[in-house]
N, C-alpha and C positions, 0 to 999 in steps of 0.2 A: 504493500500500500504506500502511495506517495503522500508523505505527511508534510511536505514543504509548503510554506506560505506561498500563495499564488498572487503576490504582488497587488494587494488591495490596500493602497496607502490610506485611504479614508478609514477603512476598517481598523488598520493598525493604530491610527490616531485615536479612534473610539476606544480601542482596547486599553489605551493608556490614559484615557480621560482628557484627550487633547482635541477632540472633535466638537465643532468644526474649527478649522484653522482660520482665524480672523485677523484683519489688519489693525495695526496701531496707527497713531498719527503719522502722516507723511513727513519724513525728514530729509529725503534726498532723491534726486533724479539720477538714474543711470541712463545715459544717452548713447545709443549706438549710431555712429556717424557713417556707417557703411561697412560692407564686407570685403572691400579691397585690402589686401595685405601683401607685403613683400615676402611673406613666408606662407607655408601650407602645412602646419603642424599636424601630426597624426592624431593628437588628442582633441583638436579644435572642435568645440560643439557648434561654432558658428559656420564651419566649413569655409572659412575665409581663405583667400589666396590671391595671387597676382592676376588671375583672369576674371575675378568678380567685378561687376560693373555697378552694383547697387551703392549709391552714395547720397547722403542727405544734401538737399539743395539749400541755397541761401534763404529762400523764402520760408522754408520749414524752420530753419534756425532762428530767423527773426521772430516767428510766432512762438517758438519755445522760450526765447529770451523774454518776450513780453509777458507770457503766462507766468513764468518763474518770478519775474519782478512783481507782478500783480498779486501773486499768492504767497509771497514771502519765503520762497525757497532759499535756503542758505548754503546748500552743497550740491555739486554736480560731479558725477563720475563719468568720464568720457571714455568710450571704448569703441571697438571695431570687431574685425579687421585691425588695421593699424590706423587709429583715428587721425594721425598726423597726415596721412595721404589724402584725406579729403581736402580739396583746394580751398575750402572756406574755414578750415580748422582754426587758423590763427585769429581770424576775425571773430569767430564764435567764442573762443576763449576770452578774448579781450572784452567782448560784449557782456559775457557773464560776469567777469571780474568787475566791470564797471557798475554792476548791480550789487556788489558786495558778496557775490557767491563764491565760496571756496571751491577750487577746482582740483580734482584728481584726474590724472591722465594715465591710462593703461598702455604703457610703452613697451614694445618688444625689444628695445635697446638697439637692435640692428638697423632700425629705421633711421637712426642718427647718421648712417652712412649712405643713405639713399640720395640720388641726385636731387639737388634743390633743398636738401635738409641739412646741409653742412653747418648751418648756424643754429640748428634746432636746440642743441644742448644749452647754448648761451641764451637763447630766447626763453627757454623754460626757466633758467636760473634767474633771469631778470624779473620774472613774475612770481617766483617762489611757488610754482605749480608743484603739488605733490605728485610724485611719480610712483607707480606700481609697475615694477619691471619683471618680466618673465625670465626666470633662470631655473629650469626644472632640476638642475643638479649642479654640484661644484666640480664635476668631472667632465672632461671633454666627451668621452665615449657616450655617456648617458644623454647629454644634451643633444649631441648630433644624431643619435638614434631617434630621438623624438622630433627634432626640429630641423635637421638637415646639416649637411657637411659645411663647415666653415662658420657655423652660427656661434659656436663657443668662443672662438677667438675674437670675433666681432663684439660679442657680449662683454667679454672681459675688457676690451679696449674702450667700449662705450661706458662701462661703469667707472673705469679709471678717469675718463674725461669728465664724467659727472662729479666724481670726487674732487677733481681739480677745481671745479666751479663751486664747491662747497656742499654738494649733496652728500648726505651721510655724515657730514662733519659739522655743519652749522645747524642751529636749532630750527631755522625757518626754511631749510631746504631738505625735505624728507624724500628718501628713496627706499621703498620697501621692495622686497623680492618675493616672487611667487614660485612655489614648488608644486608641481603636478607629478604624481607617480608615473613612471615610464610604462607600466603595464596595468593589468586589472587587479590592483591591490589597493588597500586603504593607505592613506598617508601615515607615516610614523608620527609619534607625538611632536607637536609643533615646537614646544620649548626646547627639547633636546636637539631637534634637527636644526633649529636656529643657531644653537651654540656650535654645532658641527660646521655649519655654513660660515659662521663668523670666524672660527679658527682657521679653516682651510683658505677662505678668500683673503683673510688678513695675512696669513703666513706665506701663501703661495704667490699672491698678487698685490698685496698692500691695499686691498679694497675694503672700504667700510660701507655699511648700510644700516638702516634703522631697525626694521622688523622683517621677519620671514613669515609669509602667509602660506599655509598648506591648504590646497584645494583638491577635493576629490574629483576624479574624472567621471562625468555623468554619462550614462549609457544612452546617448542620443547622437544622431547625425554621424560625423566622421568617426568618433570613437566607437559608436555602436556598429558601424560597418566593419571596423577592425575586429571587434569581438565576434561578429558573425563569421567573418572570413576565417578566423582562427578557432572557431568552435568553443568560444569561452563566454558567450553571452549569458547562458543559463547559470553557469557557475558564478559569474560576477554578480548577476542580479541576486542570487541566493546569498552571496557574501554581504551585500548591502542590506538585504532583508534581515538576515540573522544578526546584524550588528546595529539595528535600529536603536537609537538612544533618545528617550523622551526628553532628556535634559537639553537637547539641541533645538527643541521645537519653539520655545519662547523667543530666543534671539534670532530666529530665521530672518534673512534679509528681506524676504517677500512680505514681511509684516510691516516694514517701515519705508521700504524703497519702492520706487516706481520705475519700471523699465520702459524706455521710449525707443521705438525702432527708427530706421532711417527715413521713414515716411511720416513719422510723428504719431504712429499708433502706440497704444499703451498696453502694458502687460504687467503681471505681478512680479516677474523676474526675467532675466536674460534668457534663461533656459525655456521658460514658457513662450518667450518671443520666438525662439528658434523652432518650437513645435507648433507655432501659430495657435496657442491656447490663450484666448483673449481674457482680459480682465472681466470680472463678473459684470453682467449687464450688457455684454455684447461688444463688438468691435467699435472702438472710438479713438479719435485722435486727442492728443493732450489738451488742446484748447477747447474741446467739447466737454471737458471734465471739471466738475466741482470737487476740489480736493477735500472739502468737508464731508463729502459723501463716502469717502474711502474708509474712514475710521469705523471699525466694526463690521465692514463688509467681508464676505467670505473669499478666501484665497482660492484660486483655481489650482488644483493639484492633480498629479498623476503618478504613475509608477516611478518616473525619473526622480521624484522627490525623495526617494530612499537614499539617493546619492548625497543629499545635503544633511541627512539626519543619521547617517551611519557613523559609528565610532565617536570621534570627537566632534563630528559635524563639519560642515563646509559652507563657506559663503565667500563673497568677494572680499571680505575682510579676514579670511582665514578660518581657523578652527573656532567652534562655538562653545564647546564645553571642556 
């Protein structure tokens, strides 16, 4: 007899007294500026890459800035793809900053070496934009297995350049690193891994950073395709189900963050965006939304949500418990 849990996330929430999953007060926008990227990472749930053409236009950005200012948004997390490859990226950042909105940019580091981006590091430093930079390991072999040949060396050079500009060394220039497991396993404990990263990067390269964020690979899109090709989808899903941790539910990012896609449509999180699972109430664009209606509304969930609630949990800010 098969006694395995059959991926019923709402039932799992109910079993632990966490159903329904509802939203708290909105505190941050996470805005996807498009799926164009200079890399095509194996774990990428966005399926971003050099051939993607979806990019947010200037008009959509202007509407987002106006809505954010009108509704008192104080923080924006910019992502992609590589958000910097959107031709309106710099205008958008400056427009948000002019409204007193704190900016986080999810930078893959290698974009600093793309044509036309030679001054990007200095541009970031002049504005004290918080950077969250992908570095899935401190070893060349693991990084290049996941992200491609030559990525590790460029990443190290980019981090050194950021350090030279004060990132990781000055209080107002924050650079956090992101770890994703190379394969279908849960991340190790975040605190211990952060110390390993700090020791290795400091001793081997003289690199400093602020925090390490561990993020679980969710079984959707490109990573799901990899799991299916290698016959590991069922076992990985079971791993996530078996390690469900109710302590991760309260701080889930979908409870306080709103995900906005490149066309301005809103979702509970970036993963729901990729699965086209709209915010409760149907498909809407940000400027059609009353933020006051969000608090207490039910979050749209699915089987993929086990990825954010397994083990120590996972969010765009790292571990949750």
